[in-house]
PyMOL Python script that loads the backbone (N, CA, C, O; Angstrom):
from pymol import cmd

cmd.read_pdbstr("""\
ATOM      1  N   MET A   1       0.841  -1.170   0.000  1.00  0.00           N
ATOM      2  CA  MET A   1       0.000   0.000   0.000  1.00  0.00           C
ATOM      3  C   MET A   1       0.890   1.239   0.000  1.00  0.00           C
ATOM      4  O   MET A   1       1.805   1.344   0.816  1.00  0.00           O
ATOM      5  N   ARG A   2       0.627   2.180  -0.913  1.00  0.00           N
ATOM      6  CA  ARG A   2       1.400   3.413  -1.000  1.00  0.00           C
ATOM      7  C   ARG A   2       0.835   4.452  -0.049  1.00  0.00           C
ATOM      8  O   ARG A   2      -0.379   4.589   0.097  1.00  0.00           O
ATOM      9  N   ARG A   3       1.734   5.181   0.596  1.00  0.00           N
ATOM     10  CA  ARG A   3       1.317   6.244   1.498  1.00  0.00           C
ATOM     11  C   ARG A   3       1.985   7.539   1.056  1.00  0.00           C
ATOM     12  O   ARG A   3       3.112   7.533   0.559  1.00  0.00           O
ATOM     13  N   SER A   4       1.280   8.646   1.242  1.00  0.00           N
ATOM     14  CA  SER A   4       1.860   9.933   0.877  1.00  0.00           C
ATOM     15  C   SER A   4       2.909  10.330   1.901  1.00  0.00           C
ATOM     16  O   SER A   4       2.955   9.783   3.003  1.00  0.00           O
ATOM     17  N   ILE A   5       3.751  11.284   1.529  1.00  0.00           N
ATOM     18  CA  ILE A   5       4.793  11.753   2.437  1.00  0.00           C
ATOM     19  C   ILE A   5       4.175  12.338   3.706  1.00  0.00           C
ATOM     20  O   ILE A   5       4.739  12.210   4.792  1.00  0.00           O
ATOM     21  N   GLY A   6       3.019  12.978   3.567  1.00  0.00           N
ATOM     22  CA  GLY A   6       2.349  13.559   4.723  1.00  0.00           C
ATOM     23  C   GLY A   6       1.891  12.528   5.728  1.00  0.00           C
ATOM     24  O   GLY A   6       1.962  12.753   6.936  1.00  0.00           O
ATOM     25  N   GLU A   7       1.417  11.385   5.229  1.00  0.00           N
ATOM     26  CA  GLU A   7       0.972  10.329   6.131  1.00  0.00           C
ATOM     27  C   GLU A   7       2.130   9.749   6.915  1.00  0.00           C
ATOM     28  O   GLU A   7       1.944   9.269   8.033  1.00  0.00           O
ATOM     29  N   VAL A   8       3.318   9.785   6.348  1.00  0.00           N
ATOM     30  CA  VAL A   8       4.506   9.271   7.023  1.00  0.00           C
ATOM     31  C   VAL A   8       5.039  10.304   8.008  1.00  0.00           C
ATOM     32  O   VAL A   8       5.377   9.970   9.144  1.00  0.00           O
ATOM     33  N   LEU A   9       5.114  11.574   7.567  1.00  0.00           N
ATOM     34  CA  LEU A   9       5.689  12.628   8.398  1.00  0.00           C
ATOM     35  C   LEU A   9       4.782  13.055   9.555  1.00  0.00           C
ATOM     36  O   LEU A   9       5.272  13.326  10.651  1.00  0.00           O
ATOM     37  N   CYS A  10       3.497  13.117   9.328  1.00  0.00           N
ATOM     38  CA  CYS A  10       2.569  13.557  10.378  1.00  0.00           C
ATOM     39  C   CYS A  10       1.256  12.805  10.236  1.00  0.00           C
ATOM     40  O   CYS A  10       0.343  13.265   9.550  1.00  0.00           O
ATOM     41  N   PRO A  11       1.160  11.678  10.866  1.00  0.00           N
ATOM     42  CA  PRO A  11      -0.074  10.888  10.746  1.00  0.00           C
ATOM     43  C   PRO A  11      -1.250  11.594  11.422  1.00  0.00           C
ATOM     44  O   PRO A  11      -1.288  11.728  12.645  1.00  0.00           O
ATOM     45  N   LEU A  12      -2.198  12.038  10.615  1.00  0.00           N
ATOM     46  CA  LEU A  12      -3.396  12.700  11.125  1.00  0.00           C
ATOM     47  C   LEU A  12      -4.515  11.680  11.274  1.00  0.00           C
ATOM     48  O   LEU A  12      -4.613  10.728  10.500  1.00  0.00           O
ATOM     49  N   SER A  13      -5.360  11.893  12.282  1.00  0.00           N
ATOM     50  CA  SER A  13      -6.504  11.012  12.462  1.00  0.00           C
ATOM     51  C   SER A  13      -7.531  11.280  11.361  1.00  0.00           C
ATOM     52  O   SER A  13      -7.446  12.282  10.652  1.00  0.00           O
ATOM     53  N   VAL A  14      -8.474  10.398  11.232  1.00  0.00           N
ATOM     54  CA  VAL A  14      -9.521  10.545  10.219  1.00  0.00           C
ATOM     55  C   VAL A  14     -10.299  11.834  10.464  1.00  0.00           C
ATOM     56  O   VAL A  14     -10.582  12.573   9.521  1.00  0.00           O
ATOM     57  N   ARG A  15     -10.649  12.113  11.722  1.00  0.00           N
ATOM     58  CA  ARG A  15     -11.419  13.310  12.056  1.00  0.00           C
ATOM     59  C   ARG A  15     -10.616  14.581  11.805  1.00  0.00           C
ATOM     60  O   ARG A  15     -11.172  15.583  11.354  1.00  0.00           O
ATOM     61  N   GLU A  16      -9.327  14.553  12.087  1.00  0.00           N
ATOM     62  CA  GLU A  16      -8.478  15.710  11.808  1.00  0.00           C
ATOM     63  C   GLU A  16      -8.459  15.997  10.314  1.00  0.00           C
ATOM     64  O   GLU A  16      -8.543  17.153   9.899  1.00  0.00           O
ATOM     65  N   LYS A  17      -8.348  14.946   9.505  1.00  0.00           N
ATOM     66  CA  LYS A  17      -8.368  15.117   8.050  1.00  0.00           C
ATOM     67  C   LYS A  17      -9.713  15.651   7.579  1.00  0.00           C
ATOM     68  O   LYS A  17      -9.767  16.514   6.702  1.00  0.00           O
ATOM     69  N   GLU A  18     -10.800  15.144   8.158  1.00  0.00           N
ATOM     70  CA  GLU A  18     -12.137  15.619   7.784  1.00  0.00           C
ATOM     71  C   GLU A  18     -12.292  17.101   8.102  1.00  0.00           C
ATOM     72  O   GLU A  18     -12.809  17.863   7.284  1.00  0.00           O
ATOM     73  N   CYS A  19     -11.847  17.511   9.280  1.00  0.00           N
ATOM     74  CA  CYS A  19     -11.955  18.921   9.671  1.00  0.00           C
ATOM     75  C   CYS A  19     -11.110  19.807   8.766  1.00  0.00           C
ATOM     76  O   CYS A  19     -11.549  20.888   8.374  1.00  0.00           O
ATOM     77  N   LEU A  20      -9.917  19.366   8.434  1.00  0.00           N
ATOM     78  CA  LEU A  20      -9.067  20.134   7.526  1.00  0.00           C
ATOM     79  C   LEU A  20      -9.680  20.213   6.123  1.00  0.00           C
ATOM     80  O   LEU A  20      -9.624  21.257   5.473  1.00  0.00           O
ATOM     81  N   ALA A  21     -10.258  19.112   5.668  1.00  0.00           N
ATOM     82  CA  ALA A  21     -10.884  19.094   4.341  1.00  0.00           C
ATOM     83  C   ALA A  21     -12.063  20.056   4.280  1.00  0.00           C
ATOM     84  O   ALA A  21     -12.251  20.750   3.280  1.00  0.00           O
ATOM     85  N   LEU A  22     -12.851  20.099   5.337  1.00  0.00           N
ATOM     86  CA  LEU A  22     -13.989  21.015   5.358  1.00  0.00           C
ATOM     87  C   LEU A  22     -13.518  22.463   5.481  1.00  0.00           C
ATOM     88  O   LEU A  22     -14.141  23.366   4.924  1.00  0.00           O
ATOM     89  N   ALA A  23     -12.427  22.689   6.204  1.00  0.00           N
ATOM     90  CA  ALA A  23     -11.840  24.032   6.274  1.00  0.00           C
ATOM     91  C   ALA A  23     -11.337  24.428   4.895  1.00  0.00           C
ATOM     92  O   ALA A  23     -11.476  25.583   4.490  1.00  0.00           O
ATOM     93  N   PHE A  24     -10.761  23.490   4.179  1.00  0.00           N
ATOM     94  CA  PHE A  24     -10.306  23.738   2.805  1.00  0.00           C
ATOM     95  C   PHE A  24     -11.470  24.163   1.914  1.00  0.00           C
ATOM     96  O   PHE A  24     -11.317  25.005   1.029  1.00  0.00           O
ATOM     97  N   ASP A  25     -12.631  23.570   2.163  1.00  0.00           N
ATOM     98  CA  ASP A  25     -13.831  23.915   1.398  1.00  0.00           C
ATOM     99  C   ASP A  25     -14.448  25.241   1.833  1.00  0.00           C
ATOM    100  O   ASP A  25     -15.425  25.695   1.238  1.00  0.00           O
ATOM    101  N   GLY A  26     -13.880  25.868   2.875  1.00  0.00           N
ATOM    102  CA  GLY A  26     -14.344  27.173   3.313  1.00  0.00           C
ATOM    103  C   GLY A  26     -15.358  27.160   4.438  1.00  0.00           C
ATOM    104  O   GLY A  26     -15.925  28.204   4.761  1.00  0.00           O
ATOM    105  N   LEU A  27     -15.602  26.015   5.040  1.00  0.00           N
ATOM    106  CA  LEU A  27     -16.564  25.952   6.128  1.00  0.00           C
ATOM    107  C   LEU A  27     -15.946  26.470   7.423  1.00  0.00           C
ATOM    108  O   LEU A  27     -14.755  26.281   7.672  1.00  0.00           O
ATOM    109  N   THR A  28     -16.759  27.119   8.239  1.00  0.00           N
ATOM    110  CA  THR A  28     -16.326  27.580   9.550  1.00  0.00           C
ATOM    111  C   THR A  28     -16.397  26.403  10.525  1.00  0.00           C
ATOM    112  O   THR A  28     -16.892  25.329  10.184  1.00  0.00           O
ATOM    113  N   ALA A  29     -15.895  26.625  11.740  1.00  0.00           N
ATOM    114  CA  ALA A  29     -15.946  25.573  12.758  1.00  0.00           C
ATOM    115  C   ALA A  29     -17.395  25.227  13.099  1.00  0.00           C
ATOM    116  O   ALA A  29     -17.718  24.063  13.338  1.00  0.00           O
ATOM    117  N   VAL A  30     -18.266  26.234  13.122  1.00  0.00           N
ATOM    118  CA  VAL A  30     -19.686  25.986  13.413  1.00  0.00           C
ATOM    119  C   VAL A  30     -20.310  25.134  12.313  1.00  0.00           C
ATOM    120  O   VAL A  30     -21.011  24.165  12.605  1.00  0.00           O
ATOM    121  N   GLN A  31     -20.064  25.480  11.068  1.00  0.00           N
ATOM    122  CA  GLN A  31     -20.611  24.712   9.943  1.00  0.00           C
ATOM    123  C   GLN A  31     -20.037  23.300   9.921  1.00  0.00           C
ATOM    124  O   GLN A  31     -20.750  22.339   9.633  1.00  0.00           O
ATOM    125  N   THR A  32     -18.748  23.179  10.226  1.00  0.00           N
ATOM    126  CA  THR A  32     -18.105  21.863  10.271  1.00  0.00           C
ATOM    127  C   THR A  32     -18.724  21.016  11.365  1.00  0.00           C
ATOM    128  O   THR A  32     -18.965  19.825  11.168  1.00  0.00           O
ATOM    129  N   SER A  33     -18.984  21.620  12.520  1.00  0.00           N
ATOM    130  CA  SER A  33     -19.580  20.867  13.625  1.00  0.00           C
ATOM    131  C   SER A  33     -20.973  20.365  13.268  1.00  0.00           C
ATOM    132  O   SER A  33     -21.359  19.264  13.658  1.00  0.00           O
ATOM    133  N   GLN A  34     -21.716  21.163  12.536  1.00  0.00           N
ATOM    134  CA  GLN A  34     -23.042  20.728  12.098  1.00  0.00           C
ATOM    135  C   GLN A  34     -22.935  19.589  11.097  1.00  0.00           C
ATOM    136  O   GLN A  34     -23.719  18.641  11.145  1.00  0.00           O
ATOM    137  N   ARG A  35     -21.978  19.676  10.200  1.00  0.00           N
ATOM    138  CA  ARG A  35     -21.788  18.642   9.175  1.00  0.00           C
ATOM    139  C   ARG A  35     -21.344  17.323   9.811  1.00  0.00           C
ATOM    140  O   ARG A  35     -21.807  16.254   9.414  1.00  0.00           O
ATOM    141  N   LEU A  36     -20.436  17.399  10.810  1.00  0.00           N
ATOM    142  CA  LEU A  36     -19.900  16.190  11.438  1.00  0.00           C
ATOM    143  C   LEU A  36     -20.705  15.740  12.655  1.00  0.00           C
ATOM    144  O   LEU A  36     -20.396  14.725  13.278  1.00  0.00           O
ATOM    145  N   GLU A  37     -21.743  16.510  12.981  1.00  0.00           N
ATOM    146  CA  GLU A  37     -22.614  16.203  14.118  1.00  0.00           C
ATOM    147  C   GLU A  37     -21.822  16.086  15.416  1.00  0.00           C
ATOM    148  O   GLU A  37     -21.911  15.084  16.125  1.00  0.00           O
ATOM    149  N   CYS A  38     -21.054  17.119  15.710  1.00  0.00           N
ATOM    150  CA  CYS A  38     -20.321  17.207  16.970  1.00  0.00           C
ATOM    151  C   CYS A  38     -20.305  18.674  17.389  1.00  0.00           C
ATOM    152  O   CYS A  38     -20.873  19.513  16.691  1.00  0.00           O
ATOM    153  N   SER A  39     -19.676  18.999  18.500  1.00  0.00           N
ATOM    154  CA  SER A  39     -19.656  20.384  18.962  1.00  0.00           C
ATOM    155  C   SER A  39     -18.570  21.198  18.263  1.00  0.00           C
ATOM    156  O   SER A  39     -17.608  20.650  17.724  1.00  0.00           O
ATOM    157  N   GLU A  40     -18.746  22.507  18.286  1.00  0.00           N
ATOM    158  CA  GLU A  40     -17.741  23.399  17.719  1.00  0.00           C
ATOM    159  C   GLU A  40     -16.414  23.240  18.467  1.00  0.00           C
ATOM    160  O   GLU A  40     -15.341  23.295  17.867  1.00  0.00           O
ATOM    161  N   ARG A  41     -16.503  23.046  19.759  1.00  0.00           N
ATOM    162  CA  ARG A  41     -15.301  22.848  20.571  1.00  0.00           C
ATOM    163  C   ARG A  41     -14.526  21.613  20.124  1.00  0.00           C
ATOM    164  O   ARG A  41     -13.295  21.628  20.096  1.00  0.00           O
ATOM    165  N   THR A  42     -15.234  20.550  19.776  1.00  0.00           N
ATOM    166  CA  THR A  42     -14.592  19.328  19.299  1.00  0.00           C
ATOM    167  C   THR A  42     -13.887  19.572  17.972  1.00  0.00           C
ATOM    168  O   THR A  42     -12.774  19.089  17.765  1.00  0.00           O
ATOM    169  N   VAL A  43     -14.518  20.309  17.081  1.00  0.00           N
ATOM    170  CA  VAL A  43     -13.898  20.646  15.792  1.00  0.00           C
ATOM    171  C   VAL A  43     -12.622  21.437  16.028  1.00  0.00           C
ATOM    172  O   VAL A  43     -11.592  21.150  15.418  1.00  0.00           O
ATOM    173  N   ASN A  44     -12.679  22.434  16.911  1.00  0.00           N
ATOM    174  CA  ASN A  44     -11.490  23.231  17.208  1.00  0.00           C
ATOM    175  C   ASN A  44     -10.393  22.379  17.844  1.00  0.00           C
ATOM    176  O   ASN A  44      -9.209  22.630  17.623  1.00  0.00           O
ATOM    177  N   TYR A  45     -10.777  21.381  18.625  1.00  0.00           N
ATOM    178  CA  TYR A  45      -9.812  20.454  19.220  1.00  0.00           C
ATOM    179  C   TYR A  45      -9.092  19.667  18.114  1.00  0.00           C
ATOM    180  O   TYR A  45      -7.867  19.545  18.134  1.00  0.00           O
ATOM    181  N   TYR A  46      -9.850  19.140  17.160  1.00  0.00           N
ATOM    182  CA  TYR A  46      -9.237  18.385  16.053  1.00  0.00           C
ATOM    183  C   TYR A  46      -8.336  19.280  15.207  1.00  0.00           C
ATOM    184  O   TYR A  46      -7.247  18.867  14.806  1.00  0.00           O
ATOM    185  N   LEU A  47      -8.785  20.495  14.938  1.00  0.00           N
ATOM    186  CA  LEU A  47      -7.965  21.421  14.165  1.00  0.00           C
ATOM    187  C   LEU A  47      -6.689  21.788  14.914  1.00  0.00           C
ATOM    188  O   LEU A  47      -5.618  21.897  14.317  1.00  0.00           O
ATOM    189  N   SER A  48      -6.809  21.975  16.216  1.00  0.00           N
ATOM    190  CA  SER A  48      -5.638  22.294  17.037  1.00  0.00           C
ATOM    191  C   SER A  48      -4.628  21.154  17.011  1.00  0.00           C
ATOM    192  O   SER A  48      -3.426  21.387  16.888  1.00  0.00           O
ATOM    193  N   ASN A  49      -5.114  19.931  17.127  1.00  0.00           N
ATOM    194  CA  ASN A  49      -4.220  18.764  17.061  1.00  0.00           C
ATOM    195  C   ASN A  49      -3.543  18.672  15.697  1.00  0.00           C
ATOM    196  O   ASN A  49      -2.350  18.382  15.609  1.00  0.00           O
ATOM    197  N   ALA A  50      -4.302  18.917  14.642  1.00  0.00           N
ATOM    198  CA  ALA A  50      -3.745  18.861  13.296  1.00  0.00           C
ATOM    199  C   ALA A  50      -2.681  19.944  13.118  1.00  0.00           C
ATOM    200  O   ALA A  50      -1.632  19.690  12.527  1.00  0.00           O
ATOM    201  N   MET A  51      -2.944  21.147  13.626  1.00  0.00           N
ATOM    202  CA  MET A  51      -1.967  22.228  13.525  1.00  0.00           C
ATOM    203  C   MET A  51      -0.682  21.871  14.266  1.00  0.00           C
ATOM    204  O   MET A  51       0.417  22.135  13.778  1.00  0.00           O
ATOM    205  N   ARG A  52      -0.824  21.272  15.439  1.00  0.00           N
ATOM    206  CA  ARG A  52       0.354  20.863  16.205  1.00  0.00           C
ATOM    207  C   ARG A  52       1.157  19.812  15.449  1.00  0.00           C
ATOM    208  O   ARG A  52       2.382  19.905  15.367  1.00  0.00           O
ATOM    209  N   LYS A  53       0.477  18.815  14.899  1.00  0.00           N
ATOM    210  CA  LYS A  53       1.159  17.747  14.162  1.00  0.00           C
ATOM    211  C   LYS A  53       1.830  18.262  12.894  1.00  0.00           C
ATOM    212  O   LYS A  53       2.883  17.765  12.493  1.00  0.00           O
ATOM    213  N   LEU A  54       1.211  19.264  12.265  1.00  0.00           N
ATOM    214  CA  LEU A  54       1.758  19.822  11.035  1.00  0.00           C
ATOM    215  C   LEU A  54       2.806  20.900  11.301  1.00  0.00           C
ATOM    216  O   LEU A  54       3.497  21.343  10.383  1.00  0.00           O
ATOM    217  N   GLY A  55       2.919  21.317  12.556  1.00  0.00           N
ATOM    218  CA  GLY A  55       3.924  22.308  12.926  1.00  0.00           C
ATOM    219  C   GLY A  55       3.616  23.712  12.437  1.00  0.00           C
ATOM    220  O   GLY A  55       4.515  24.439  12.016  1.00  0.00           O
ATOM    221  N   VAL A  56       2.342  24.095  12.493  1.00  0.00           N
ATOM    222  CA  VAL A  56       1.932  25.422  12.034  1.00  0.00           C
ATOM    223  C   VAL A  56       1.153  26.133  13.133  1.00  0.00           C
ATOM    224  O   VAL A  56       0.805  25.542  14.155  1.00  0.00           O
ATOM    225  N   ASP A  57       0.884  27.427  12.896  1.00  0.00           N
ATOM    226  CA  ASP A  57       0.260  28.254  13.921  1.00  0.00           C
ATOM    227  C   ASP A  57      -1.208  28.579  13.696  1.00  0.00           C
ATOM    228  O   ASP A  57      -1.880  29.047  14.615  1.00  0.00           O
ATOM    229  N   ASN A  58      -1.722  28.340  12.486  1.00  0.00           N
ATOM    230  CA  ASN A  58      -3.136  28.649  12.261  1.00  0.00           C
ATOM    231  C   ASN A  58      -3.752  27.682  11.257  1.00  0.00           C
ATOM    232  O   ASN A  58      -3.070  26.875  10.625  1.00  0.00           O
ATOM    233  N   LYS A  59      -5.079  27.801  11.140  1.00  0.00           N
ATOM    234  CA  LYS A  59      -5.837  26.859  10.309  1.00  0.00           C
ATOM    235  C   LYS A  59      -5.463  26.955   8.834  1.00  0.00           C
ATOM    236  O   LYS A  59      -5.353  25.932   8.159  1.00  0.00           O
ATOM    237  N   LEU A  60      -5.268  28.160   8.330  1.00  0.00           N
ATOM    238  CA  LEU A  60      -4.910  28.330   6.926  1.00  0.00           C
ATOM    239  C   LEU A  60      -3.576  27.651   6.619  1.00  0.00           C
ATOM    240  O   LEU A  60      -3.448  26.961   5.607  1.00  0.00           O
ATOM    241  N   GLN A  61      -2.597  27.843   7.477  1.00  0.00           N
ATOM    242  CA  GLN A  61      -1.303  27.193   7.288  1.00  0.00           C
ATOM    243  C   GLN A  61      -1.442  25.671   7.365  1.00  0.00           C
ATOM    244  O   GLN A  61      -0.772  24.944   6.631  1.00  0.00           O
ATOM    245  N   ALA A  62      -2.311  25.195   8.255  1.00  0.00           N
ATOM    246  CA  ALA A  62      -2.522  23.750   8.383  1.00  0.00           C
ATOM    247  C   ALA A  62      -3.103  23.173   7.103  1.00  0.00           C
ATOM    248  O   ALA A  62      -2.676  22.114   6.643  1.00  0.00           O
ATOM    249  N   VAL A  63      -4.075  23.868   6.532  1.00  0.00           N
ATOM    250  CA  VAL A  63      -4.677  23.410   5.275  1.00  0.00           C
ATOM    251  C   VAL A  63      -3.632  23.413   4.163  1.00  0.00           C
ATOM    252  O   VAL A  63      -3.526  22.452   3.401  1.00  0.00           O
ATOM    253  N   GLU A  64      -2.862  24.496   4.073  1.00  0.00           N
ATOM    254  CA  GLU A  64      -1.823  24.579   3.044  1.00  0.00           C
ATOM    255  C   GLU A  64      -0.799  23.461   3.175  1.00  0.00           C
ATOM    256  O   GLU A  64      -0.429  22.834   2.182  1.00  0.00           O
ATOM    257  N   ARG A  65      -0.344  23.212   4.392  1.00  0.00           N
ATOM    258  CA  ARG A  65       0.660  22.176   4.606  1.00  0.00           C
ATOM    259  C   ARG A  65       0.092  20.792   4.317  1.00  0.00           C
ATOM    260  O   ARG A  65       0.781  19.947   3.747  1.00  0.00           O
ATOM    261  N   ALA A  66      -1.166  20.552   4.708  1.00  0.00           N
ATOM    262  CA  ALA A  66      -1.797  19.259   4.441  1.00  0.00           C
ATOM    263  C   ALA A  66      -1.927  19.012   2.947  1.00  0.00           C
ATOM    264  O   ALA A  66      -1.731  17.891   2.479  1.00  0.00           O
ATOM    265  N   VAL A  67      -2.256  20.056   2.202  1.00  0.00           N
ATOM    266  CA  VAL A  67      -2.357  19.937   0.749  1.00  0.00           C
ATOM    267  C   VAL A  67      -0.965  19.677   0.173  1.00  0.00           C
ATOM    268  O   VAL A  67      -0.793  18.812  -0.686  1.00  0.00           O
ATOM    269  N   TRP A  68      -0.001  20.413   0.638  1.00  0.00           N
ATOM    270  CA  TRP A  68       1.378  20.263   0.151  1.00  0.00           C
ATOM    271  C   TRP A  68       1.921  18.856   0.423  1.00  0.00           C
ATOM    272  O   TRP A  68       2.614  18.278  -0.414  1.00  0.00           O
ATOM    273  N   TYR A  69       1.598  18.311   1.606  1.00  0.00           N
ATOM    274  CA  TYR A  69       2.030  16.957   1.958  1.00  0.00           C
ATOM    275  C   TYR A  69       1.233  15.881   1.217  1.00  0.00           C
ATOM    276  O   TYR A  69       1.651  14.723   1.172  1.00  0.00           O
ATOM    277  N   GLY A  70       0.109  16.247   0.646  1.00  0.00           N
ATOM    278  CA  GLY A  70      -0.714  15.261  -0.042  1.00  0.00           C
ATOM    279  C   GLY A  70      -1.695  14.553   0.856  1.00  0.00           C
ATOM    280  O   GLY A  70      -2.240  13.512   0.490  1.00  0.00           O
ATOM    281  N   VAL A  71      -1.925  15.110   2.032  1.00  0.00           N
ATOM    282  CA  VAL A  71      -2.874  14.502   2.974  1.00  0.00           C
ATOM    283  C   VAL A  71      -4.305  14.807   2.545  1.00  0.00           C
ATOM    284  O   VAL A  71      -5.200  13.980   2.717  1.00  0.00           O
ATOM    285  N   LEU A  72      -4.515  15.985   1.992  1.00  0.00           N
ATOM    286  CA  LEU A  72      -5.867  16.370   1.514  1.00  0.00           C
ATOM    287  C   LEU A  72      -5.932  16.220   0.003  1.00  0.00           C
ATOM    288  O   LEU A  72      -6.971  16.490  -0.600  1.00  0.00           O
TER     289      LEU A  72
END
""", "prot")
cmd.dss("prot")
cmd.show_as("cartoon", "prot")
cmd.util.cbc("prot")
cmd.orient("prot")
């Protein structure tokens, strides 16, 4: 099974990837929480974890890095 460089360098959970993908589509944390049927706080938790794993400081940078790594 082939894995992207991003999956090797920073393994993101399924939910972290989903939150980043929805952020990429332009959804806010509130809209993402409604789509994933969870709380806004939970979405922000997943985004925060993804940002930490990707080594960035904000959501936009996290989305950019995830795309660059091939995770999204």
